[in-house]
Each structure stands twice: as C-alpha cells, then as structure tokens.
N, C-alpha and C positions, 0 to 999 in steps of 0.2 A: 513127516507131517506134524507129529507132536512137538518135535524140536523147533520147527518153524514157528508155530503158534505160541510156544513157550517164549520165544525170542521177541515176537512182536506184540505180546500181550499189553505191555504198557502204552503202546501207541495205536493199538487197534481202533478204539473209538474215534480218536482225533483224526485219524486218516480216512474215516468213513463217516462224514458229517450227517447226522440225523437230528434236525432241531428238536428240542423238547416238546414243543406244541405239536409237531408232526408225529413224533413218537407216541404221545398221548392220543392223537387221532387215529393212529393205526391200531392202538389198544382198543379204543372204542369200537372201531370196525370189527375186530376179531371178536370181542365180547358179544356184540350184537349178531355176528354170523352164526355163533355157536349157541346163542340163547344161554349164555352162561348163568348159572346159579352159584350161590356162595359154595356149594359142593362140587362143582364141575372140576374134574381132575384133568390137569394139562401135563403133557410130555414135551420136551424139546431136546431131541438128539442134537449135539453140536450147539449147546447153549452159549458157550464161550463167555463173553463179558455181559450177556443179557441185553445185547443192543435192541433186539426186538421185544423181548419178553419182560424187561425191567418194569414197565408200567403196569403190566398184569400182575407181576409178582408183588409189587408193593401195594396193591389193592387187596391183597390177602387171599387170593385163590390158591387152592392146593396145586402145587407146581413142582414137577420133577425135572431137573435138567441133568443131562449127561454130557460129558466132554472128555476128550483124550488129553487135554491140556490143563494141568493144575493152575499154572499162572494166569490163564484166561478166567478160570472160575474164581480165583483169588481176586481179580479185579471186580467181578460181580459182588462178591462177599463184601468188599471194601465199599461199594456203592450203596449196599444195603445196611450199613452200620446205623444202628438206631432205629431202623425202620422194622416194625413187627411184620412177619411173614410166615408163610407155610412152604417155604422152599426146601426141597431135598436135592443136594447135588452129589453126583456119583461119577468118579473118574472111571470110564470104561469105553470100549470101542462100539460105535453105533452099528457095526456090521453084525453084533450079537447081543442083542439087548437082554439084561439081566431081570426080565419081568415075565410073569405068567401071561398066557393068552388072555385077551379080553380085559385089560386092566384099565386103560385110560378112555376118557370121554373124547378128548381132543389131543391130537399130535400136530406139532408145527416144526418146520425146519426153515432155515434161512441160509442159502448159499453153503449148504453142508454136504449135500449128497454127492456133489462132484469131486469131493475130496476123497471119497471112499474107493478102494481098489475095484470094488463092484457095487455101484450105486443101486442097481436093482435088488442086490441082496439086502442092502440098507432099507430100501422101500418095503421089501417083503417083511422085514422085521417090524417096521412101524405098522403095517397092515395087521400083523399077528397080535400085537399087544393092544391094538385098538378094540373097544367094545364094539358088538355088532352094528350099533346105530351111531358109532363114533364118527368124527369128522377129522380129515386130514387137511392141514393148510400148508401149501408150499409157497413161502414168501419170498419176493424178489424186489430188490432195490438196486438195479443195474446201473451201468455207467450212463451219464447224460450225454447229450450231443456234444457239449463243450469238452467234456472229459474224454470222449472217444476221439475227438479231432486232436486234442493235445497229445493223446497217447500214440496216435498213429505213427509219427515220425520214429518214436522209440521202437516200436515194433519193427519198422523197416530197418533201423540200424541193428537191432537184434538179429533180424534174418540175415542181414549182410555179413555180420561177424560169425554167425553160427555156421555159415557156409564154409568158413575158413577151418573149422575143427571138425573132428571125426563125427559124422552125422549119427544121431541115435536112430534106431529103427522106428519107423513111422507106423502108427496104427491106421487102419482103414476108417471109413466114415462110421460113426457110431452115435447113438442118441445121447443126448445131454439132458440133464434134469431141469430144463428151463422151458418157459413159455409153452408153445404148441407141442413140442416133443414131450413135455410132461403131461399135457392134457391128452396126448395120444396114448401114452402108456397107461394112465389111469382109466381112460375110457375102455381100452382093450381089456382091462381087468374088471370091467363091469360097474365102475363108478359113474355117478352122475356129477359132471364136472362143469364148473363156471369159473371164469376169471374176473375178479373184482379188482378195481383200482381203489385202494384204501385211502391214498392221499396223493395230492399234486401240489408242488411248491416250486418256487424259483430259488434255484441254488446258485450262489455266487462264491467264486474262489478266486483269489489272486493266482498269477502265474508262479509265484514263489511257493504258496501252499501246495499247488499240484506238483511242482518240483520236488518238494520235501517228501511226498508220498514215495517217490521213486528214490530219493536219496536215502530214506530210511528203509528202503526195501520192504515196504509194508504191504505189497500186494503180490499175488501169485506170479504175475508176469516177471517180476524181478528174481524170484528164487527158483524159477523153472529153468532159467538160462544158467549155463556154467559161469562161474565168477569171472573168468577172463573175458568171456563174451559180454557179460553185463557191464563190466568196468569200461570196456572199449566203447559200447554203445552209449553209455552215460557221458563219456568223454566227448562224444559228438552231440549228444541230445542237449546238454546244458547250453553250450554256445549257440546251438540252433535255436533254442527257446528265446535266448537273449536277443539274438538277431531278428527273430520273427516277430517277438512281441514288444521289443524295446526296453521293457523293464519287468522286474519281478513283481512290481506293485500293480501292474495292469490287472484289471479285474475282468473275469470271464463269468458268463452266466447262461443258464438254460434251464428248461423245465425238468424237474426230477419227479419220478413216480415211485410209489410203493405198491406193487401189485401182489395179489394173493390168488393162486390157484386153489380152488375149494373142491374137495372131493366128499361127496355124500354117498351113502349106500355101497361103500367100497369094502369096509371090513367084514361085512356079512356075506360077501361074495364067495 
C-alpha cells in the first residue's frame, strides 16, 4: 500500500479533480460543523497530499496529519511552501496512532479507512484519540455517474481476464467504511450521526482525461488486478472507448458531490 501511494503521489491530485472553489467550500462547511476556534485541534489519518485539508491548514488551524507515504506528504509540503501554518506531519500507520487518549477536538478521514487491513481497528484508534466531546468527520467524494459509466466496461474486461488466471480467495460480504454502512457502525457505537452534503458541482472531463487516470494506474481498480490482467483489459478498453465515444476530446459531465458523515457524542461512549 505504501509503495502504491509513493508511486502515484505526483499524479494523485490531478487524477482526482477537486476545484479550488469547491475545496474552499468544503473547508467552510467543516469549520462551521465543528464550530472551530483558532485553537481547535485537527487530526487527519491518511492526510496524503492534503486534498481535503489543505484549505484548513493554510488558514492556520493546529493540524496533525499522518500518512504511511512520505512522497504523498512531500506533495503537501510543496503546496504549503511560503504559507504560514501549524501543521505537524508524521509518517506512521493509521492502525496504531502515536497519540495519547483524548488528544484532538476533530478527526477527519477521506477514503482512507478501506486501505487498512482492519478498518474497524483504525476507526477505534480515531475514537480513542478524540476528546470526549470531539467530532469525527468521514468525508466522501465518490465517483460521479459519468465516471461510473465510463469505468463499467473496464471492470467487465478485468473480470473477463481475471477468470483466466488462478483466482484469489474471495472474502465474504463485509461492511465497508462508506455511506450508510459507516452510519450503521457509528450509530451502533453510540454516536449521533448525520450526513451532510458539503458541496455539489458539475464535473466535466474529456474521454482522454478519464482514460489517462487508468493509463497512469492512478486508482485502486488498476493496481488490485494482476499486471497481466490489467494490460489485457486496457488493450480492450482503450479501443472500446474510442469506438464508443468517437474521440478522446469528447466531454462527459455529471453532478459531483462531497459528502461528510458527522459523528457527535461518539468519543465519550
């Protein structure tokens, strides 16, 4: 996992477009949700390049970010060059946070927990280091409708060629740390939970831009498949996209959302 994020660090942000105006809007929403003061302490396990937290950090709030990948954090440091901040970055594993109990006012994650071998352990660690009245924010900016429709044939090609190689053991159904499943877990642990839509916007991308995400193997779908399977699938997928859309310059668009699952009264449980 660390090696993967080391490898994609320089292309992480560009393959996950989040307009500056939307990023600032999300930051405004977060700061309002937690009623932030200048001394509100933030923690973000899996901070990466600061895709979500950069606007909060540059406003000067005390912020601690941890990540397993030094190159990802190096991208964040580069973005902060010349900007006064109170950011502390630590390379460590989110499954065992190096902080005392009851340390932070706010903890936030964005598409990180599912990367852990045991995401419930990571969630328990976040709960442990939150202050009794602390707030947890599980942020989500998932695929749009046009992105899901574009990716669907690639998934089908991957499944086709995966069947030709020795199958890996399949896990049974399990909860994933998104949406209603996250709400279920937090509620069962005693939290008061709500889902907030922090931003909505129209996301436009060309077919070529979407193809480049997969050409650069910049998302998990690409690196979870064996190399031979991925290469065969892409050899089918690229011609398919040219035939289906006609040109890599064709623009696709749909509504994007940034949602936050907010947990109150959780750390004190």
